[in-house]
N, CA, C and O of each residue as an XYZ file, in Angstrom:
524
protein
N      91.973    154.799   -173.760
C      92.189    155.166   -172.361
C      91.651    154.045   -171.458
O      90.555    153.529   -171.677
N      92.423    153.689   -170.467
C      92.039    152.649   -169.534
C      90.892    153.143   -168.641
O      90.907    154.284   -168.181
N      89.921    152.294   -168.406
C      88.783    152.633   -167.552
C      89.240    152.525   -166.086
O      89.112    151.476   -165.455
N      89.766    153.623   -165.574
C      90.325    153.661   -164.214
C      89.254    153.393   -163.154
O      89.527    152.748   -162.142
N      88.032    153.890   -163.389
C      86.960    153.699   -162.407
C      86.609    152.214   -162.280
O      86.367    151.720   -161.179
N      86.583    151.512   -163.404
C      86.254    150.091   -163.368
C      87.381    149.297   -162.700
O      87.119    148.368   -161.935
N      88.612    149.655   -162.984
C      89.757    148.993   -162.346
C      89.721    149.222   -160.835
O      90.003    148.305   -160.064
N      89.378    150.432   -160.407
C      89.280    150.742   -158.971
C      88.129    149.966   -158.325
O      88.250    149.494   -157.194
N      87.021    149.837   -159.045
C      85.879    149.071   -158.528
C      86.258    147.600   -158.343
O      85.869    146.978   -157.355
N      87.013    147.048   -159.291
C      87.473    145.651   -159.162
C      88.350    145.491   -157.927
O      88.224    144.507   -157.199
N      89.228    146.443   -157.690
C      90.097    146.382   -156.504
C      89.262    146.436   -155.223
O      89.529    145.701   -154.273
N      88.252    147.306   -155.200
C      87.377    147.424   -154.024
C      86.598    146.132   -153.808
O      86.479    145.659   -152.678
N      86.067    145.562   -154.883
C      85.322    144.306   -154.776
C      86.227    143.164   -154.327
O      85.816    142.331   -153.519
N      87.455    143.116   -154.842
C      88.393    142.073   -154.416
C      88.672    142.164   -152.930
O      88.770    141.143   -152.249
N      88.800    143.379   -152.423
C      89.042    143.565   -150.998
C      87.871    143.016   -150.185
O      88.077    142.315   -149.194
N      86.648    143.331   -150.601
C      85.472    142.841   -149.887
C      85.325    141.323   -150.048
O      85.117    140.612   -149.065
N      85.431    140.837   -151.268
C      85.180    139.418   -151.535
C      86.260    138.507   -150.966
O      86.007    137.320   -150.756
N      87.448    139.026   -150.713
C      88.493    138.188   -150.105
C      88.053    137.710   -148.718
O      88.491    136.656   -148.258
N      87.192    138.477   -148.056
C      86.656    138.063   -146.755
C      85.600    136.972   -146.906
O      85.157    136.400   -145.911
N      85.194    136.678   -148.140
C      84.183    135.662   -148.406
C      84.804    134.319   -148.798
O      84.086    133.352   -149.052
N      86.118    134.262   -148.847
C      86.770    132.989   -149.123
C      86.446    132.037   -147.985
O      86.513    132.422   -146.817
N      86.098    130.807   -148.310
C      85.644    129.840   -147.320
C      84.135    129.762   -147.240
O      83.597    128.856   -146.602
N      83.425    130.712   -147.888
C      81.956    130.648   -147.933
C      81.509    129.449   -148.750
O      82.270    128.891   -149.539
N      80.268    129.070   -148.543
C      79.696    127.942   -149.261
C      78.847    128.436   -150.432
O      78.220    129.492   -150.354
N      78.836    127.665   -151.507
C      78.002    127.977   -152.670
C      76.576    127.555   -152.338
O      76.313    126.378   -152.088
N      75.661    128.516   -152.336
C      74.256    128.215   -152.095
C      73.562    127.860   -153.402
O      72.621    127.066   -153.414
N      74.025    128.446   -154.503
C      73.432    128.139   -155.794
C      74.035    128.976   -156.892
O      74.589    130.047   -156.647
N      73.923    128.478   -158.097
C      74.371    129.185   -159.300
C      73.263    129.039   -160.322
O      72.743    127.943   -160.532
N      72.900    130.146   -160.961
C      71.875    130.074   -161.997
C      72.260    130.976   -163.164
O      72.929    131.994   -162.990
N      71.828    130.585   -164.341
C      72.055    131.371   -165.541
C      70.712    131.556   -166.223
O      69.983    130.592   -166.459
N      70.392    132.803   -166.538
C      69.125    133.146   -167.173
C      69.437    133.897   -168.460
O      70.194    134.867   -168.443
N      68.861    133.459   -169.573
C      69.033    134.157   -170.846
C      67.674    134.294   -171.523
O      66.919    133.331   -171.646
N      67.385    135.520   -171.960
C      66.140    135.777   -172.663
C      66.354    136.981   -173.573
O      66.561    138.097   -173.096
N      66.305    136.755   -174.862
C      66.531    137.851   -175.791
C      67.937    138.402   -175.627
O      68.921    137.665   -175.706
N      68.018    139.688   -175.402
C      69.328    140.329   -175.242
C      69.782    140.386   -173.787
O      70.881    140.865   -173.505
N      68.961    139.911   -172.866
C      69.298    139.989   -171.439
C      69.726    138.623   -170.926
O      69.034    137.625   -171.128
N      70.862    138.592   -170.266
C      71.293    137.361   -169.610
C      71.982    137.713   -168.302
O      72.638    138.747   -168.179
N      71.816    136.828   -167.334
C      72.353    137.050   -165.995
C      72.907    135.743   -165.443
O      72.247    134.705   -165.501
N      74.108    135.800   -164.915
C      74.696    134.698   -164.176
C      74.667    135.122   -162.715
O      75.164    136.194   -162.368
N      74.090    134.290   -161.860
C      73.940    134.633   -160.446
C      74.609    133.559   -159.601
O      74.388    132.365   -159.803
N      75.435    134.001   -158.647
C      76.114    133.097   -157.724
C      75.775    133.546   -156.308
O      76.007    134.698   -155.942
N      75.221    132.624   -155.512
C      74.848    132.931   -154.134
C      75.806    132.241   -153.177
O      76.068    131.043   -153.293
N      76.331    133.024   -152.219
C      77.281    132.517   -151.232
C      76.710    132.638   -149.828
O      76.097    133.646   -149.475
N      76.922    131.598   -149.036
C      76.511    131.595   -147.633
C      77.740    131.464   -146.756
O      78.672    130.729   -147.082
N      77.738    132.176   -145.650
C      78.843    132.098   -144.695
C      78.339    131.519   -143.383
O      77.160    131.618   -143.047
N      79.261    130.915   -142.658
C      78.930    130.503   -141.297
C      79.160    131.715   -140.404
O      79.969    132.584   -140.728
N      78.463    131.773   -139.302
C      78.649    132.892   -138.383
C      77.722    134.039   -138.703
O      76.593    133.835   -139.151
N      78.203    135.253   -138.471
C      77.359    136.445   -138.559
C      77.340    137.131   -139.921
O      76.594    138.094   -140.099
N      78.141    136.669   -140.894
C      78.151    137.330   -142.196
C      76.867    137.022   -142.961
O      76.434    135.871   -143.012
N      76.258    138.049   -143.555
C      75.032    137.809   -144.322
C      75.349    137.149   -145.666
O      76.483    137.225   -146.138
N      74.352    136.501   -146.289
C      74.547    135.930   -147.625
C      74.881    137.031   -148.640
O      74.466    138.181   -148.494
N      75.637    136.647   -149.664
C      76.036    137.561   -150.736
C      75.653    136.934   -152.069
O      75.777    135.724   -152.256
N      75.184    137.772   -152.996
C      74.875    137.309   -154.340
C      75.641    138.157   -155.346
O      75.610    139.387   -155.291
N      76.327    137.488   -156.263
C      77.010    138.156   -157.364
C      76.134    138.020   -158.596
O      75.757    136.911   -158.973
N      75.805    139.149   -159.231
C      74.988    139.174   -160.446
C      75.893    139.675   -161.577
O      76.322    140.828   -161.550
N      76.183    138.844   -162.549
C      76.970    139.242   -163.710
C      76.023    139.293   -164.899
O      75.421    138.283   -165.265
N      75.891    140.476   -165.503
C      74.953    140.656   -166.610
C      75.693    140.864   -167.924
O      76.878    141.199   -167.937
N      74.982    140.660   -169.024
C      75.567    140.724   -170.368
C      76.792    139.825   -170.418
O      77.901    140.263   -170.725
N      76.560    138.561   -170.110
C      77.633    137.572   -170.005
C      78.149    137.240   -171.402
O      77.379    136.878   -172.292
N      79.447    137.368   -171.578
C      80.069    137.048   -172.861
C      80.576    135.611   -172.881
O      80.629    134.977   -173.935
N      80.949    135.101   -171.709
C      81.450    133.737   -171.624
C      81.468    133.292   -170.174
O      81.704    134.095   -169.272
N      81.214    131.994   -169.950
C      81.436    131.456   -168.619
C      81.749    129.976   -168.698
O      81.318    129.264   -169.605
N      82.508    129.547   -167.721
C      82.913    128.152   -167.602
C      82.600    127.725   -166.180
O      82.836    128.470   -165.229
N      82.065    126.512   -166.042
C      81.635    126.020   -164.745
C      82.182    124.618   -164.535
O      82.059    123.758   -165.407
N      82.784    124.394   -163.375
C      83.231    123.063   -162.993
C      82.595    122.761   -161.652
O      82.928    123.371   -160.637
N      81.681    121.816   -161.664
C      80.878    121.533   -160.479
C      81.196    120.135   -159.971
O      81.287    119.188   -160.752
N      81.366    120.011   -158.654
C      81.515    118.660   -158.111
C      80.196    117.900   -158.276
O      79.151    118.500   -158.530
N      80.255    116.607   -158.131
C      79.036    115.807   -158.298
C      77.912    116.289   -157.405
O      76.749    116.295   -157.808
N      78.251    116.689   -156.209
C      77.251    117.168   -155.262
C      77.623    118.584   -154.839
O      78.687    118.806   -154.261
N      76.751    119.533   -155.126
C      77.021    120.928   -154.794
C      76.942    121.194   -153.297
O      77.550    122.147   -152.810
N      76.199    120.362   -152.552
C      76.084    120.562   -151.109
C      77.462    120.535   -150.462
O      78.226    119.589   -150.652
N      77.771    121.560   -149.710
C      79.041    121.627   -149.008
C      80.175    122.179   -149.846
O      81.300    122.280   -149.357
N      79.911    122.545   -151.116
C      80.971    123.120   -151.953
C      81.303    124.513   -151.430
O      80.408    125.302   -151.127
N      82.579    124.803   -151.328
C      83.016    126.080   -150.772
C      83.947    126.783   -151.747
O      84.332    126.223   -152.774
N      84.299    128.012   -151.411
C      85.160    128.838   -152.245
C      86.520    128.968   -151.569
O      86.619    129.517   -150.472
N      87.576    128.460   -152.224
C      88.941    128.653   -151.728
C      89.413    130.064   -152.020
O      90.039    130.705   -151.176
N      89.109    130.553   -153.231
C      89.469    131.926   -153.589
C      88.411    132.490   -154.522
O      87.742    131.763   -155.256
N      88.284    133.798   -154.470
C      87.267    134.520   -155.224
C      87.893    135.828   -155.676
O      88.428    136.578   -154.859
N      87.828    136.109   -156.982
C      88.439    137.354   -157.465
C      87.610    137.980   -158.576
O      86.862    137.310   -159.288
N      87.775    139.298   -158.696
C      87.167    140.080   -159.765
C      88.302    140.829   -160.451
O      89.092    141.516   -159.803
N      88.370    140.687   -161.776
C      89.429    141.312   -162.558
C      88.813    142.170   -163.650
O      87.788    141.815   -164.232
N      89.442    143.289   -163.917
C      89.027    144.163   -165.017
C      89.689    143.666   -166.296
O      90.912    143.542   -166.360
N      88.875    143.380   -167.321
C      89.393    143.043   -168.645
C      89.112    144.248   -169.541
O      87.994    144.416   -170.029
N      90.133    145.091   -169.758
C      89.898    146.344   -170.476
C      89.648    146.150   -171.966
O      90.166    145.224   -172.590
N      88.843    147.047   -172.514
C      88.586    147.078   -173.954
C      89.809    147.652   -174.664
O      90.727    148.168   -174.028
N      89.807    147.554   -175.964
C      90.867    148.171   -176.766
C      92.161    147.389   -176.730
O      92.170    146.162   -176.621
N      93.267    148.139   -176.826
C      94.597    147.531   -176.934
C      95.259    147.223   -175.602
O      96.377    146.709   -175.574
N      94.591    147.526   -174.502
C      95.179    147.256   -173.196
C      95.283    145.742   -172.987
O      94.368    145.003   -173.350
N      96.386    145.282   -172.407
C      96.571    143.823   -172.245
C      95.649    143.227   -171.185
O      95.239    143.896   -170.237
N      95.342    141.963   -171.377
C      94.587    141.171   -170.422
C      95.540    140.265   -169.668
O      96.654    140.022   -170.131
N      95.117    139.752   -168.495
C      95.931    138.728   -167.826
C      96.167    137.553   -168.770
O      95.343    137.275   -169.642
N      97.280    136.873   -168.594
C      97.712    135.825   -169.519
C      96.659    134.755   -169.777
O      96.521    134.299   -170.913
N      95.912    134.343   -168.758
C      94.967    133.239   -168.940
C      93.556    133.684   -169.343
O      92.683    132.835   -169.526
N      93.313    134.987   -169.484
C      91.959    135.471   -169.770
C      91.455    135.022   -171.140
O      90.260    134.778   -171.307
N      92.344    134.910   -172.115
C      91.892    134.497   -173.447
C      91.561    133.010   -173.507
O      91.028    132.539   -174.511
N      91.868    132.264   -172.447
C      91.386    130.881   -172.363
C      89.876    130.878   -172.162
O      89.194    129.933   -172.559
N      89.357    131.933   -171.547
C      87.927    132.074   -171.296
C      87.212    132.708   -172.487
O      86.135    132.265   -172.884
N      87.824    133.752   -173.052
C      87.162    134.558   -174.076
C      88.205    135.148   -175.013
O      89.171    135.758   -174.554
N      88.030    134.977   -176.308
C      88.942    135.538   -177.304
C      88.744    137.046   -177.372
O      87.634    137.517   -177.619
N      89.808    137.801   -177.155
C      89.729    139.260   -177.179
C      89.591    139.749   -178.616
O      90.300    139.289   -179.511
N      88.660    140.695   -178.828
C      88.499    141.312   -180.142
C      88.033    142.751   -179.970
O      87.642    143.152   -178.874
N      88.071    143.515   -181.028
C      87.803    144.958   -180.958
C      86.361    145.299   -180.601
O      86.096    146.426   -180.184
N      85.422    144.373   -180.749
C      84.027    144.666   -180.446
C      83.652    144.526   -178.977
O      82.518    144.821   -178.598
N      84.590    144.078   -178.145
C      84.277    143.870   -176.728
C      84.381    145.163   -175.928
O      85.301    145.951   -176.145
N      83.444    145.389   -175.001
C      83.572    146.521   -174.075
C      84.494    146.128   -172.910
O      85.012    145.012   -172.872
N      84.689    147.045   -171.972
C      85.351    146.688   -170.716
C      84.510    145.614   -170.046
O      83.281    145.687   -170.053
N      85.172    144.612   -169.464
C      84.458    143.500   -168.845
C      84.934    143.272   -167.421
O      86.064    143.597   -167.058
N      84.041    142.705   -166.630
C      84.390    142.170   -165.317
C      84.614    140.673   -165.491
O      83.820    139.990   -166.140
N      85.688    140.172   -164.915
C      85.916    138.732   -164.892
C      85.782    138.262   -163.455
O      86.457    138.779   -162.565
N      84.918    137.289   -163.223
C      84.692    136.730   -161.890
C      85.239    135.307   -161.894
O      84.880    134.497   -162.748
N      86.114    135.009   -160.929
C      86.678    133.671   -160.809
C      86.468    133.152   -159.394
O      86.788    133.828   -158.416
N      85.923    131.937   -159.297
C      85.788    131.226   -158.027
C      86.577    129.933   -158.174
O      86.454    129.227   -159.174
N      87.384    129.634   -157.170
C      88.191    128.418   -157.186
C      87.918    127.647   -155.913
O      87.821    128.234   -154.835
N      87.794    126.354   -156.027
C      87.558    125.444   -154.909
C      87.108    124.124   -155.495
O      87.388    123.846   -156.661
N      86.431    123.316   -154.736
C      85.848    122.111   -155.325
C      84.875    122.494   -156.447
O      84.651    121.728   -157.384
N      84.309    123.691   -156.327
C      83.428    124.275   -157.332
C      84.230    125.357   -158.038
O      84.841    126.191   -157.370
N      84.248    125.370   -159.362
C      84.995    126.389   -160.081
C      84.123    127.135   -161.062
O      83.276    126.541   -161.730
N      84.330    128.442   -161.149
C      83.581    129.265   -162.081
C      84.511    130.338   -162.621
O      85.291    130.925   -161.870
N      84.432    130.592   -163.913
C      85.200    131.651   -164.565
C      84.253    132.288   -165.566
O      83.781    131.611   -166.480
N      83.962    133.585   -165.412
C      82.965    134.244   -166.253
C      83.369    135.680   -166.536
O      84.077    136.308   -165.748
N      82.907    136.198   -167.682
C      83.162    137.593   -168.045
C      81.873    138.222   -168.536
O      81.147    137.633   -169.337
N      81.593    139.430   -168.045
C      80.384    140.148   -168.436
C      80.545    141.650   -168.275
O      81.520    142.123   -167.692
N      79.576    142.395   -168.798
C      79.622    143.863   -168.803
C      79.321    144.507   -167.451
O      79.926    145.518   -167.094
N      78.390    143.925   -166.705
C      77.876    144.567   -165.483
C      77.987    143.584   -164.333
O      77.572    142.432   -164.456
N      78.546    144.033   -163.213
C      78.650    143.198   -162.028
C      78.044    143.944   -160.844
O      78.411    145.082   -160.550
N      77.110    143.276   -160.175
C      76.501    143.807   -158.962
C      76.671    142.799   -157.857
O      76.435    141.607   -158.054
N      77.083    143.270   -156.686
C      77.209    142.400   -155.522
C      76.155    142.848   -154.525
O      76.166    143.992   -154.069
N      75.237    141.935   -154.185
C      74.140    142.236   -153.260
C      74.382    141.526   -151.938
O      74.778    140.361   -151.911
N      74.142    142.234   -150.845
C      74.289    141.674   -149.509
C      72.915    141.622   -148.865
O      72.234    142.642   -148.764
N      72.509    140.443   -148.431
C      71.212    140.298   -147.752
C      71.336    140.848   -146.347
O      72.267    140.499   -145.621
N      70.409    141.704   -145.958
C      70.426    142.254   -144.604
C      69.103    142.004   -143.924
O      68.918    142.395   -142.771
């Protein structure tokens, strides 16, 4: 059975994050210790929008393409996609990031495109807004 709640959450996050296109990358960090790992991406906006941080936990795979200088790197597009477990199909390019197999749970895929590029898949995604 398709995880409808996770698919709906991805749609809601895409709606919110589409307003963050054009934001600047403040930083990216990856932390791994034992069974816990976290990929964190911090975005800054000009104007009145508060900073946003994406926390992807239980990371199964990530790819990073960074310009020589991260200062001034921005996001042209930002998306969150549901990669369902089981026999449900994935988007055509998702297996370029991670080989699908029966042991994988439902995953969130986070993609940032711009001078800075990131493609990652993990079990848990939290979006934090600084207020």
